[in-house]
C-alpha atoms as one frame of an Amber mdcrd trajectory, in Angstrom:
protein
  20.451   0.683   8.432  18.659   4.191   7.890  21.278   7.014   7.652  18.592
   9.597   9.320  14.878   9.491  10.273  13.737  11.024   7.110  15.007   8.248
   5.058  12.972   5.927   7.336   9.563   8.183   7.277  10.030   8.219   3.295
   9.343   4.468   3.308   6.364   4.478   5.326   2.663   4.503   4.221   0.968
   5.949   7.665  -2.070   3.885   7.778  -5.609   4.658   9.257  -8.189   1.956
   7.951  -9.809   0.613  11.243 -13.289  -0.064  10.456 -14.070   2.156  13.261
 -11.962   5.171  11.756 -13.366   8.512  12.412 -12.806  11.898  11.276 -10.499
  12.465  14.425  -8.595   9.743  13.699  -8.019  10.985  10.111  -7.279  14.539
  11.232  -4.264  13.062  13.868  -3.092  10.828  11.167  -2.624  13.397   8.853
  -1.124  15.774  11.239   1.359  12.734  12.293   2.531  12.171   8.537   3.409
  15.903   8.149   5.069  16.168  11.540   7.180  12.866  10.583   7.153  13.429
   6.805   5.973   9.746   5.986   5.625   9.069   2.289   1.572   8.773   2.561
  -1.395   8.605   4.830  -3.443   5.764   3.580  -7.160   6.585   4.381 -10.818
   5.018   3.896 -12.210   6.538   0.515 -14.638   8.506   2.487 -11.755  10.456
   3.867  -9.699  11.236   0.958 -11.315  14.853   0.586 -10.758  15.836   4.467
  -7.013  14.230   4.090  -6.168  16.318   0.829  -7.287  19.499   2.284  -5.601
  18.747   5.659  -2.232  17.813   4.007  -2.458  20.594   1.298   1.049  22.436
   1.171   3.146  19.247   2.704   5.027  16.659   0.784   2.738  13.706   2.427
   0.984  11.985  -0.544  -3.017  10.773   0.041  -3.556   7.332  -0.529  -6.587
   5.489  -0.326  -7.892   1.883  -1.127  -9.837   0.335  -3.954 -12.141  -2.458
  -3.681 -11.034  -2.914  -0.458 -10.807  -5.234   1.585 -11.881  -8.316  -0.401
 -11.673  -7.427  -3.787 -15.091  -8.740  -5.024 -16.689  -5.545  -6.206 -17.240
  -5.519 -10.066 -14.729  -3.778 -12.154 -17.177  -0.936 -13.184 -17.628  -0.284
  -9.370 -13.828  -0.503  -8.781 -13.415   2.130 -11.737 -16.002   4.423 -10.211
 -14.099   4.119  -6.956 -10.620   4.797  -8.541 -12.307   7.980 -10.563 -14.046
   9.329  -7.297 -10.895   9.013  -5.294  -8.855  10.840  -7.786 -11.693  13.658
  -7.865 -11.481  13.863  -4.139  -7.436  14.387  -4.174  -6.044  10.990  -3.935
  -2.450  10.653  -5.105  -1.858   7.006  -4.678  -4.290   4.070  -4.988  -4.197
   0.679  -3.584  -6.226  -1.747  -5.274  -7.358  -4.869  -3.991  -7.234  -7.208
  -7.081  -9.835  -9.928  -7.984  -8.028 -13.124  -6.313 -10.552 -15.433  -7.670
  -9.284 -14.414 -11.063  -5.778 -14.949 -10.253  -6.463 -18.742  -8.640  -8.589
 -19.697 -11.788  -5.399 -18.514 -13.881  -7.446 -15.717 -15.789  -4.413 -13.772
 -16.748  -6.716 -11.648 -19.272  -8.933 -10.769 -16.238  -6.184  -9.762 -14.282
  -4.503  -7.688 -16.640  -7.952  -5.948 -17.714  -8.617  -5.085 -14.126  -5.098
  -3.705 -13.504  -5.117  -1.685 -16.853  -8.805  -0.253 -16.340  -7.901   0.809
 -12.910  -4.470   2.370 -14.066  -6.551   4.558 -16.880  -8.823   5.391 -14.298
  -6.298   6.374 -11.786  -5.020   9.364 -14.357  -1.557   8.886 -13.482  -1.712
   8.397  -9.730   0.531   6.024  -8.320  -1.198   2.425  -8.435  -0.049  -0.418
  -5.689  -2.013  -3.883  -6.612  -2.707  -5.794  -3.316  -2.299  -9.564  -3.794
  -3.197 -10.834  -0.477  -0.574 -13.132  -0.497  -1.941 -15.364   2.603  -4.347
 -16.921  -0.070  -2.139 -17.469  -3.113   0.261 -20.387  -3.574   3.934 -19.407
  -4.528   2.919 -20.329  -8.217   0.059 -17.740  -8.111   1.853 -15.143  -6.614
   4.589 -15.162  -9.305   1.844 -15.203 -12.147   0.267 -12.190 -10.435   2.984
 -10.358 -10.274   3.813 -11.091 -14.098   0.508 -10.331 -15.197   0.356  -6.937
 -13.134   3.803  -5.926 -14.991   2.104  -6.902 -18.474  -0.812  -4.514 -17.451
   1.700  -1.705 -16.747   1.684  -1.956 -13.072   5.110  -1.567 -11.221   3.982
  -2.065  -7.686   2.473  -4.903  -5.668   1.479  -5.031  -2.093   1.613  -8.210
  -0.068  -1.676  -7.804   2.128  -4.476  -5.784   3.234  -4.014  -6.644   6.876
  -7.242  -8.110   7.102  -6.547 -11.551   5.609  -5.305 -14.635   6.985  -1.447
 -13.315   7.366   0.309 -10.190   7.172   3.479  -9.240   5.484   6.153 -11.949
   5.330   9.932 -11.414   4.611   9.498 -14.794   2.306   6.911 -13.073   0.439
   8.478  -9.570  -0.036  11.583 -11.617  -1.540   9.407 -13.644  -3.813   7.331
 -10.642  -4.986  10.764  -8.556  -5.292  12.063 -11.101  -7.720   8.864 -11.868
  -9.643   7.856  -8.405 -10.194  11.588  -7.886 -11.849  13.729  -5.007 -12.562
  11.913  -1.357 -12.364   9.003  -3.077 -10.178   8.572  -2.171  -6.545   6.891
  -4.087  -3.546   4.888  -2.636  -0.483   4.944  -4.634   2.718   1.802  -4.501
   4.859   0.008  -5.957   7.588   1.271  -6.565  10.979   4.437  -4.625  10.759
   4.679  -3.170  14.426   8.250  -2.546  15.004  11.618  -1.116  13.754  13.099
  -4.833  13.502  10.178  -5.777  11.228  10.581  -2.640   9.026  14.474  -3.599
   8.737  13.662  -7.205   7.799  11.080  -6.210   5.025  13.412  -3.757   3.613
  16.458  -5.946   3.737  13.986  -8.235   1.561  13.150  -5.836  -0.832  10.286
  -3.741   0.100  10.242  -0.153  -1.049   7.353   0.933   1.133   5.756  -0.216
   4.455   2.319  -0.033   5.087   1.883   0.435   8.805  -0.769   1.954  11.687
   2.252   2.008  13.685   4.652   4.418  12.163   4.564   7.054  14.849   5.763
   4.020  17.435   8.461   2.800  14.810   9.834   6.357  14.400  10.128   7.043
  18.246  11.696   3.648  18.532  14.135   4.715  15.806  14.857   8.145  17.344
  15.351   6.760  20.939  18.234   4.232  19.477  19.656   7.232  17.756  19.926
   9.128  20.951  21.640   6.309  22.711  24.249   5.590  20.189
């Protein structure tokens, strides 16, 4: 499926979001991301500055999370989080949207949140997390439509802390719902190459995983045997 290791690595957001994450963990993740040429390293907001310095001069983006993992923060707090992340060196933001607004059908509130965070992101890549485990099929489709109407072109399946992780069926649904020019990040429970391949076939353009190194080594071993 992947013509070379670089193609695979370029899909991976190397994730380091454990509640017990330390500075040493972040430095190791950054070094791994640089070595394998991952698309980004996704770190907690408090480590954005350190990751930015560690990755200086590389092509690896610094990604962080906003409103993570529940999305309960007020919009003004999320805006401050986004601005602070950009100030510290973030290139990409994964926003945990207010799920209650989606479930109540408050299209205006969802669009407003996305628009405001996009503005605060100052041109950084914004991915909107839908936490699909809490949403019905109809709600997932509506959320994608409202995000596109607000100018977001990326949606993400889950945080990895919700009731379920990425599912092939959800990736396929979100890819259809986000429409032409839209993209899906699959995240949550993706631990091996087989899962990555299934998500990409379903339409994922990014893979969020803390197992990026293991996946790359699995791919390299397979290539060596062939």
